[in-house]
C-alpha positions as CSV (number, residue, x, y, z in Angstrom):
1,M,-22.0,49.5,40.7
2,I,-19.1,46.6,41.2
3,K,-19.3,43.8,39.4
4,Q,-16.9,40.4,38.4
5,F,-15.6,39.9,34.9
6,L,-13.6,37.3,33.3
7,V,-10.9,39.0,31.2
8,K,-9.7,36.5,27.8
9,I,-7.1,37.9,26.1
10,S,-5.1,36.5,22.6
11,A,-2.4,38.7,21.5
12,Y,1.3,37.5,19.0
13,G,1.0,33.7,20.0
14,Y,0.1,34.7,23.1
15,K,-3.5,33.4,25.8
16,G,-3.7,34.8,29.5
17,E,-7.1,34.7,31.4
18,T,-8.4,36.4,34.4
19,T,-11.0,38.3,36.8
20,I,-11.6,41.4,37.4
21,E,-13.7,43.7,39.3
22,A,-14.1,46.2,38.2
23,L,-17.8,49.6,37.6
24,D,-20.0,47.9,34.8
25,S,-18.4,50.5,32.5
26,A,-15.6,50.5,29.3
27,H,-13.4,52.5,31.1
28,G,-13.7,51.2,34.6
29,I,-12.7,47.6,32.7
30,E,-10.2,48.8,30.2
31,N,-8.3,49.8,33.9
32,A,-9.1,47.2,36.2
33,I,-7.1,44.5,32.6
34,L,-4.8,47.1,32.9
35,D,-4.1,46.9,36.3
36,K,-4.2,43.8,36.5
37,I,-1.2,43.3,33.1
38,G,0.4,46.2,35.4
39,K,1.0,43.5,37.9
40,K,1.7,41.3,35.8
41,D,-1.2,38.5,38.1
42,I,-2.0,38.0,34.3
43,K,0.1,34.1,33.2
44,F,0.1,34.4,29.5
45,T,0.6,30.8,27.4
46,P,1.4,30.0,23.9
47,N,-1.5,29.5,22.1
48,G,0.8,28.0,18.8
49,S,-0.2,30.4,16.3
50,S,2.2,32.8,15.6
51,T,-0.2,35.8,14.6
52,K,0.0,39.8,15.4
53,N,-3.5,39.8,16.0
54,C,-5.0,40.6,19.5
55,H,-8.3,40.2,20.1
56,L,-10.0,40.8,24.0
57,T,-13.3,40.0,25.1
58,Y,-14.9,39.9,28.9
59,E,-17.9,38.4,30.4
60,E,-20.1,39.5,33.3
61,I,-20.0,36.3,36.2
62,V,-23.1,36.5,37.5
63,H,-23.7,34.1,40.7
64,G,-20.1,32.0,40.0
65,T,-21.4,31.1,36.1
66,Q,-20.6,33.0,32.6
67,S,-23.3,35.0,31.0
68,D,-23.2,36.0,27.3
69,Q,-23.1,39.6,28.3
70,G,-20.4,42.2,27.8
71,S,-18.1,39.8,25.3
72,L,-16.1,42.1,22.7
73,P,-14.6,39.5,20.2
74,N,-13.2,42.2,18.1
75,Q,-12.0,44.5,20.3
76,K,-9.0,46.8,19.1
77,I,-6.0,47.0,21.8
78,A,-3.0,48.2,21.9
């Protein structure tokens, strides 16, 4: 089933946020995020940090509001 998710990325002193539509699976969400990054659809802005840590979180959007399902605050990304 395709669902809508809010994705937040924080990496190397920058942050970005976007919504995606993806299959409700880790692989489906990963592919949708990579597609957005590849198309340069995510606008990154400096977040004032010089850390080299990367964090990616996602939350399902249900009826226009965020839920707390699917959050991965400590998931390592490339």
